[in-house]
C-alpha positions in Angstrom: -1.1 -24.1 -17.4 1.4 -21.1 -18.4 2.0 -18.1 -16.9 1.9 -15.1 -19.2 4.9 -12.8 -19.5 3.7 -9.5 -21.4 5.7 -6.6 -22.4 7.2 -4.6 -25.4 10.6 -3.4 -26.8 9.4 0.0 -27.1 9.0 0.6 -23.9 12.5 2.3 -23.4 11.3 5.2 -25.9 9.5 7.0 -23.3 12.3 8.6 -21.7 13.5 11.6 -19.7 17.0 11.5 -18.5 17.3 12.2 -14.8 13.7 11.6 -14.4 12.4 9.0 -11.5 9.8 7.5 -14.3 13.0 6.5 -16.9 13.5 4.1 -19.8 16.3 2.5 -16.9 13.7 0.9 -14.8 12.0 -1.5 -17.6 15.6 -2.6 -18.7 16.5 -3.4 -15.4 13.2 -5.1 -14.8 13.9 -7.3 -18.2 17.6 -7.5 -17.2 16.7 -9.2 -14.0 13.8 -11.4 -15.6 16.5 -12.7 -18.0 19.4 -13.4 -15.0 16.9 -15.4 -13.1 15.9 -17.5 -16.0 12.1 -16.9 -15.6 11.6 -15.4 -19.2 11.9 -18.7 -20.6 9.7 -20.4 -17.8 6.4 -18.2 -19.0 4.5 -17.4 -21.9 6.3 -14.5 -23.3 4.0 -12.2 -25.4 4.4 -9.0 -27.4 2.0 -5.8 -26.3 -0.2 -4.8 -28.6 -1.8 -1.3 -29.1 -5.0 -0.8 -27.5 -8.0 0.5 -29.3 -8.9 4.4 -28.9 -12.3 3.0 -28.4 -11.1 1.2 -24.8 -9.4 4.0 -23.9 -12.4 6.5 -24.0 -14.4 3.8 -22.1 -12.4 5.3 -18.9 -10.8 9.0 -20.5 -11.9 12.1 -22.2 -11.9 12.7 -26.0 -10.4 16.0 -25.1 -7.4 14.6 -23.4 -6.7 11.8 -26.0 -7.2 15.1 -28.4 -4.2 16.2 -26.4 -2.0 13.1 -26.8 -2.4 13.0 -30.2 -1.3 16.3 -31.0 1.7 16.0 -29.2 2.0 12.9 -31.3 1.0 14.7 -34.5 3.6 17.8 -34.1 6.6 15.1 -33.1 6.8 18.0 -30.4 10.8 17.1 -28.4 9.1 16.9 -25.2 5.8 18.4 -23.2 5.1 18.6 -19.7 1.8 17.9 -19.1 2.1 18.5 -15.2 5.0 19.3 -13.0 5.7 15.5 -12.6 4.6 14.2 -16.2 6.1 14.4 -19.5 5.5 13.2 -22.7 7.6 13.2 -26.0 7.0 12.2 -29.7 6.1 8.9 -29.3 4.6 9.1 -25.9 0.6 8.7 -27.1 2.3 5.2 -29.1 3.9 4.1 -26.2 1.5 4.5 -23.6 -1.3 2.7 -25.7 1.0 -0.3 -25.7 1.3 0.2 -22.1 -2.2 -0.3 -21.2 -2.5 -2.8 -24.3 0.0 -4.7 -22.5 -2.5 -4.8 -19.2 -5.2 -5.6 -21.8 -3.4 -8.3 -23.2 -2.6 -10.1 -20.1 -6.2 -9.8 -18.7 -7.0 -11.5 -22.3 -4.8 -14.3 -21.7 -6.2 -15.1 -18.3 -9.8 -14.6 -19.2 -9.9 -16.6 -22.3 -7.9 -19.7 -20.5 -4.6 -19.7 -22.1 -3.0 -18.5 -19.5 -3.3 -19.3 -15.6 -2.1 -16.1 -14.3 -0.2 -13.1 -16.0 2.4 -10.6 -15.2 2.4 -7.1 -17.0 6.1 -5.6 -17.2 4.8 -2.3 -18.8 5.7 1.4 -19.1 4.8 4.5 -18.7 2.8 3.5 -15.1 -1.3 4.1 -15.1 -3.0 4.6 -11.4 -2.7 8.7 -11.2 -4.1 9.2 -14.9 -7.2 11.0 -14.9 -9.9 10.8 -17.4 -9.0 14.0 -18.5 -5.4 14.3 -18.0 -1.9 13.3 -17.4 -1.1 13.1 -13.8 1.9 11.7 -11.8 4.0 10.2 -14.5 1.4 8.2 -16.0 -0.7 9.1 -19.0 -3.1 6.4 -19.4 -5.3 4.4 -16.9 -3.7 0.6 -17.5 -5.2 -1.2 -15.2 -8.8 0.6 -15.7 -8.7 0.1 -19.4 -8.1 -3.3 -18.7 -11.0 -3.8 -16.0 -13.6 -2.1 -18.5 -12.2 -4.5 -21.2 -12.9 -7.7 -18.9 -16.4 -6.8 -18.3 -17.1 -5.4 -21.7 -15.2 -8.6 -23.3 -16.0 -11.2 -21.6 -18.8 -10.0 -19.3 -17.2 -9.8 -16.0 -19.5 -8.6 -12.9 -17.0 -8.0 -10.6 -13.3 -6.9 -10.6 -11.7 -6.3 -7.6 -8.6 -4.1 -8.0 -5.5 -4.1 -5.4 -2.8 -1.0 -5.4 -0.1 -2.0 -3.0 2.1 1.1 -4.7 3.2 3.7 -1.9 1.0 6.5 -3.9 -2.7 6.3 -3.7 -4.1 5.3 -7.1 -6.3 8.4 -7.2 -7.0 8.2 -11.4 -7.9 4.8 -10.8 -10.5 5.7 -7.9 -11.4 8.4 -10.1 -12.9 6.0 -12.9 -14.4 3.7 -10.8 -15.4 5.9 -7.5 -19.4 5.3 -8.2 -19.1 2.5 -10.0 -20.0 -1.3 -7.8 -18.8 -3.8 -10.6 -15.2 -2.5 -9.5 -13.7 -3.0 -5.9 -10.8 -0.8 -5.5 -8.4 -1.5 -2.8 -5.0 1.4 -2.3 -3.0 0.9 0.2 -0.3 3.9 0.6 1.6 6.4 2.3 -0.6 9.0 3.8 -0.4 12.4 3.8 2.0 12.1 0.7 1.5 12.7 -3.1 -1.4 12.8 -4.7 -3.0 13.9 -1.4 -6.0 11.7 -1.7 -7.0 8.7 -0.2 -8.7 9.8 3.1 -9.8 6.7 5.2 -13.5 7.8 4.8 -13.3 8.5 1.0 -15.4 4.7 0.3 -17.6 5.9 -3.2 -20.5 7.6 -3.9 -23.9 6.5 -5.1 -24.5 2.9 -5.9 -20.2 2.7 -5.4 -20.3 3.5 -2.0 -18.8 1.1 0.2 -16.5 -0.6 -2.7 -13.7 1.8 -2.5 -11.0 0.4 0.3 -8.8 3.4 1.2 -5.7 2.2 3.7 -4.2 5.4 4.2 -0.8 4.6 6.3 1.8 7.0 8.0 5.6 6.9 6.8 7.1 3.7 8.6 4.9 0.9 8.2 6.3 -2.3 7.0 6.2 -6.2 6.5 4.3 -6.7 10.1 1.6 -3.7 9.3 0.9 -5.2 5.8 0.5 -8.8 6.7 -1.7 -7.9 9.3 -4.0 -5.4 7.1 -4.0 -8.1 4.5 -5.2 -10.9 6.7 -7.7 -8.9 8.8 -8.8 -6.3 6.4 -8.0 -7.0 2.7 -9.1 -11.0 3.3 -12.5 -10.4 4.2 -13.2 -7.2 2.3 -12.5 -10.0 -0.7 -14.5 -12.8 0.4 -17.4 -10.6 0.7 -17.3 -9.1 -2.7 -16.7 -12.5 -4.5 -14.0 -10.9 -7.2 -14.3 -12.7 -10.6 -11.1 -11.0 -11.5 -8.1 -9.9 -9.2 -5.7 -7.0 -10.5 -3.0 -5.7 -9.1 -1.2 -2.2 -9.2 2.0 -3.5 -8.6 4.8 -0.7 -7.4 7.9 -1.3 -5.5 7.9 2.4 -4.0 6.8 0.9 -0.5 9.9 -0.5 -0.2 12.6 0.9 2.7 15.3 1.9 0.5 12.9 4.0 -2.3 14.1 7.3 -2.9 10.8 9.0 -3.0 8.9 7.7 -0.1 8.8 6.9 3.4 7.7 3.4 3.7 9.5 -0.1 5.2 8.0 -3.2 3.3 10.9 -5.3 2.4 11.1 -7.6 -0.9 9.9 -10.6 1.1 7.3 -8.3 2.6 6.6 -7.7 -0.7 6.5 -11.0 -1.6 4.0 -12.1 1.1 1.8 -9.6 -0.6 1.6 -11.0 -3.7 1.6 -14.5 -2.4 -1.5 -13.4 -0.5 -3.4 -11.8 -3.1 -2.6 -15.0 -5.3 -4.1 -16.9 -2.9 -7.1 -14.8 -3.1 -7.4 -15.5 -6.6 -7.1 -19.3 -6.0 -9.9 -19.3 -3.6 -12.3 -16.7 -5.2 -11.9 -16.5 -8.9 -10.2 -19.8 -10.3 -6.7 -18.4 -10.0 -7.6 -15.4 -12.3 -5.3 -12.5 -11.5 -3.0 -10.2 -13.3 -0.1 -8.4 -12.0 0.4 -4.8 -13.6 3.9 -3.1 -12.9 3.3 1.0 -11.4 5.6 2.6 -9.4 9.3 1.9 -7.9 12.5 3.8 -8.0 15.1 2.0 -6.6 16.0 -0.2 -9.6 17.3 -3.0 -7.5 14.0 -2.9 -5.4 11.9 -2.9 -8.5 13.5 -5.4 -10.7 13.9 -7.9 -8.0 10.3 -7.1 -6.8 8.9 -7.9 -10.1 11.4 -11.0 -10.8 9.6 -12.0 -7.2 6.0 -11.9 -8.9 7.0 -14.1 -11.4 8.6 -16.5 -9.4 5.1 -16.3 -6.9 2.7 -17.1 -10.2 5.4 -19.9 -11.6 4.9 -21.6 -8.0 8.4 -21.2 -6.7 8.9 -21.2 -2.9 12.0 -19.3 -3.1 12.0 -15.4 -3.7 14.8 -13.1 -3.9 15.5 -10.4 -1.4 19.1 -9.3 -1.6 18.4 -5.9 0.1 17.3 -7.4 3.4 15.3 -6.0 5.9 15.4 -2.0 6.8 17.8 -1.6 9.8 14.9 -0.7 12.5 12.0 -3.4 12.0 10.2 -0.9 14.5 7.2 0.2 13.3 4.0 2.2 14.2 1.3 0.8 15.6 -1.4 -0.6 13.2 -4.0 -1.7 15.5 -6.0 1.0 15.5 -6.2 2.0 12.3 -7.2 -1.7 11.7 -10.1 -1.2 14.2 -11.3 1.9 12.1 -11.2 0.1 8.8 -13.0 -2.7 10.2 -15.8 -0.3 12.1 -16.2 2.0 8.8 -16.3 -1.1 6.1 -18.0 -3.7 8.4 -15.7 -6.3 8.2 
């Protein structure tokens, strides 16, 4: 069965020169996938605009009014917060970004594809129900998770976010919801300042948020141990019917705005482990959706490695190699705390 590859040629329209989240990010990914001969091995699908009804499953009508106003008035550029910009077609491009992840989920749950990769932008995991945040306009992955539940009756979705920043928007949308198990590994304390170890959900959602706050300097060894000792038992206990990955490559050691030390080889290990989880627990139903990553080489090779892994390739690309020093802070105390808090 094929691997779906969802993207859209209009994504570069959302652009601000000099901003970390610029059009060159998606162009670098497209170019690496092309040079690697990976696009022709997948089923390429052009993303469709997501319906506003789906957006309103996680966002407020008032926030959509703001985005529509920017589109309708053709404002050249509006800064929605200190980090997040929107131009005259921002809302439409954001709907194409969310629509790309929805379409990837549709491909997998319909059975047309075994797995899916959504190369989309702008990213989404910081977008809050009522406002933009952290380069993100719409909650791409939360919208797609809600679509899976409403369209296909999926009762348990696991969202795994390995972007360097805490997925605070995704967390906010499902913090009281046991039908979504949210896992975020992130540098802490760091932007946006959320995602503490003891933040595990509220009400009926208590215990269904797994935050893994990491001090700067953790890399391949720490992440591998976390996945083996924490994420695997958590996933087996939850028994997801679909896994969606918020795939950010800003935990790479060369990323200019963070301080983690994953290599491309380490990232590929995490992606392989998540695919294995999907194969064991939910018949391979997994979707990877692009989030952050601001070193273009790390981002483009990282996304290409996801494609290779989904296609079943043994070899991955890591032209950047490991960091100069592979020494990492101890991870065992955090693992012990996570096991105790979450009963693992």
